[in-house]
N, C-alpha and C positions, 0 to 999 in steps of 0.2 A: 504494500500500500504506500503510495507516494504521499508524504506529509506536506501539507500546505502551511508555510510559515506566515503567521498573521500577527497583527498588533492592534492596539486600540489607542486612539488619541482622545483624551478627555475621560476622566474617571470620576465624574460627579455621580449623581443619583442613577442615571440611566447608563452611563459609560461603565460603571462598576458591574452592572448586570451583563453588558456586552462581554466584558472580560471573563466573567464567570461562565457564560455559555460557551465561549470559544475553548476555555480550559477543559470543558467537559466533553468535547467532541473528539472522538478517537482519531479521526483522520487529519486533525488540525494540531499544529504546534504553536501555542501562544508564546511568542518570543518575548514580547514586552509591551509595556504600556507607557504612555507619555502624558505628562500633566505639568503645568506650571506650578501647581500646588504640590510641593514635594512631600509634605506629610500625607496628604490624601493618596497621592500616587504610590508612594512606598507602601502604604497600608494595603492597597489593592494588589500591588505586585506581590506582596507577601502572601496574601490570601490565595492568589492564583499561581504561585510558584513560578514567577517569570521576572524578567529584568525591568527596572525602572529607568526611564529616560526623561530628564527634565526638558530637553529640547527635542521635539518630535522629529526634527530633520536628521538627528543622529540615529533614530530608530529605523528610518526608511531603508537604508542599505541592507538591513538584516531580514527584511520581510518581503512577501509576495503581494499581500493584500491587507486591508485594515478597515476597521470601523472608525468613523470620525464623529465624535459625540461632544462637540464643543459648543459654546453659545452661538446662536444663529448668526449674529453679525460677523463671526469669524469663519463661517462655513466656506466662503469663496476663497479666501486667502489660503487656508489650510488645505482644502481639497485640490486647489490648483497646484500647489506645491507637490502634493502626492501624485497627481496625474502626470505632472511633468517628470516625476521620478519613475514613471512607468508602473504605478501600483493600481490594482483594482480596488475600488472603494465602495463601502456601504456608508452613505452619508445620511445622517439623521434628518428628519423633516423639520421645517421646510427646506427645500433644496438650497435656497439662498434667500437674500433679502430682496433682490431685484431681478427682473427678467433678463437684463443685460448680463448679470453675473451668471445666471442659470445657463444662458446661451454660451457663455465662455467655457463653462465646465463641460457642457455637452459636446461642444466642438473639440475640446482638448481630448476628451475620452474617445470620440470617434476617430480623430486623427491618429491616435496611438493604439486603436483597437482594444480599448480597456473597458472593463465592466464598471458602470456607474449605476448603482442601485440606490434608490431613495427610501429612507426608513419610514414609510407609511405603514406602521405596525398593524393597524386594524385590518389590512388586507389579509393578514395571516391569522386573524382571529378565527378559530374553528367554526364559530357560528356564521361568520360571513362566508366562509368557504362552503359551508353546508347549504346555504340558501341559494347559491349560484345555479344549481341544476333546475331550480323551480322558477327562475326568472323567465318571463315571457316578454311582455311589452308594458313595462311600468308606466302608469299615467299620473300617479301622485305619490310623493314620498314625504313623510313627516319625520323629521329628525330632531332629537333633543339630546344635548350633551351638556350637562351641568356638573360643576365640581366645586368642592370647597377650595378656598384660596390657598395657594402654595407659592412661596417666593420664587421657586425655580420656574422658569418659563415666563415670568412676569416682565422680562426684558423685551418681550414683543407683544403686539396686539393680540387679544384673545382669538381673533380670526386666524392668525398664524399659529397660535398656540394650540387651539382646540378645533375650530371650525374646519380647518384645512383637512382634517381626517375625514369628515363627512363629505366635504366637497370632492375629495379624491374618490371615495366610494361611489358617490352619486354620478360623477362623470364616467366612471367605469360601468355603471349600471345602465344609464340612459344613452343609447346609441344615436344621439342627435346633437347638432351644434347648439350651443347656448344662445338664446335670442335676447333676453332682457334680464336685468337684476333689479330688485327693489329691496332696500335695506333700512334698518334702523339700529342704532347702537349708542352706547354711552359709557364714559369712564365713571367708575364709582370708587374703587380702592386704589387705582394707579393713575398715572397720567395718560395711559392709553386706554382704548376701549376694553371694558371688562365684561360687558353683556351685549349681545348682538343677535339680530335676526336677519336672515336673507331669504328672499323668495326668488328662486331661480326658475325661469320659464324657458323651455327649449323650443326649437323650431317645429318639432313634431307635436307640440301641445302639452307634453309632459311638464309637470310642475313639481318642484321640491321646496318645501318650507323648512328651513334649517335654523334652529335656535341654539345658542351656546351661552354659557355663563361660567365664570370662575369665582363667583362670590356667593355661591349657594351654601346652605347648611348641610346639604347631602350631596351624594354623587349619583349620577344617573347617565347612562349612555345607551340610548335606545333609538331604533329606527323602524318605521312602518312603511311597507311598500305595497301599494294598491295597484292591481292590474286586472284586466278582464278575466272574470271567473275565479279569482283568488286574491288573497293578500297574505303578506309575510310580516311577522313581528320578529325583530332581531334585538336581543338584549346583549350588547357587547360586554358589559361588566360581568354578567353571570354566565356568559358563553352559552346562550340558549336561543334557539330559533323555533318559532311556531309557524307552521304553514297551514292556512285555512283555505280549503278548496270548496267552491260552491258547486252543487250538483244541479241538474235540470229538474230534479224532483223538489216540489215545494212543501214547506210546512203549512200548518193551518193558518198561520199568520200571513202567508204569501211570500215569506222569505225563503230563499233556496236553502235546502238542507246543507249542512256543513260537514266536511271531513277534516278532522284536525290531526295534524302530525307534529309532535313535539320532539325536538332533538336537544340533548344537553351534553356539554363537553366540559365537565368539571376539571378534568386533568389536562386540558390543552395548554400549551405553552407557546404563545404567539411569537415571543422574541426568539426562542430557540428555533422555531420553524422558519422565521425570517432569516436568521443567520445560517441555518442549514441550507436554505434556498440559495443564499448568496454564495456559499461554498460550492454548491452544485453548479451554479452558473459559471463560476470561475473555472472549474475543472472541465466543463463542457463547452466553454466559450460561447454560451447562449445568452439570449436576451433576458434580463431580469424580469420578474413579475411586475415590479414598479421601476421602470426605467427612468433615466434622466428626463426624457421627453414627457413622461407622465407626471413626474414631479414638477416640471415646469408648467404643465397644463393646470394642475391644481393651484400652483402659486399664482398664475395669471388671474384666475377667478377670484382667489383670496384677495389679491391686491386691488381688483376692481371693487370688491365689497368694502374694503378698508377706505378706498378713495371716496366712494359714494357716501359712506357714513361721515367722513370728515367734511364733505361738502354740505351735508345736512346740518351738522353741528355748527359750521361757520355761518350758514344762512340763519339758523336760529339765533346765534349770538348777534348777528348784524341786525336782525329785526328787534331784538331786545334793546340794543344800544340806540336804535332810532326812536323808541318810544319815549314820550316826554316824561 
């Protein structure tokens, strides 16, 4: 068995998990991790029995591929260095801060025939994967992703922090170009938007209503997908999917009879599946499940949502200032 030498840049909350998953995969040799925080980095290196590098550039000659789990504003700089060094990368979402940066990474990866996978973790949620065979022609999607406040991730807008997960899934489900976006959002606990809603309307008439919040007292990650003859409830957090199929036979009320199928995946590990998929694509030199282009597509819509919310907020402020 040929061993794949890998590394991890960034060993915060999520980066630590990346390192642990790599260390547990038999066909992978976790060579080292890099972090500017030497205390955190050395702790994770000790846990995973690998080397610690304070400068990620000194790690690159030792490895074939790596995960990049650094703050979003650093994605472009770090990922570009790694691609220029000829390394396949799994880059946490969002791919970058701007579309221009995303285009730069995609071009660099294509030029050097490298794997660029974007870490949209929910694609590997077993409930999401279980629903895919039951999808036909979705006409309406209702998505709610609310979370308690955590300081990590608050360096970016809630749309890039949370909503982009659902945007990515919806764009993968609805096979039609996006036509219009209607939004509302507000900052509450930070200087950026903390709660937001976006209504995405596609050219084929399908509509998705997406709500996110990072200032809730509870956590909930659910999506409902309605299509002719059936609808699907997906509970991301509990890894559970319910498929409700409507029959031609009617109940006394006139409502079609329902066939309900529930699938639960309590033992599923989305991050391990994501990393195993990355390793598989490296060895096969095949296209990742979430490529750089798909990461860019989700970022494009997310940035449109953010810009529209900002325009609404500026207009509201302008009207307030004009009042006597």
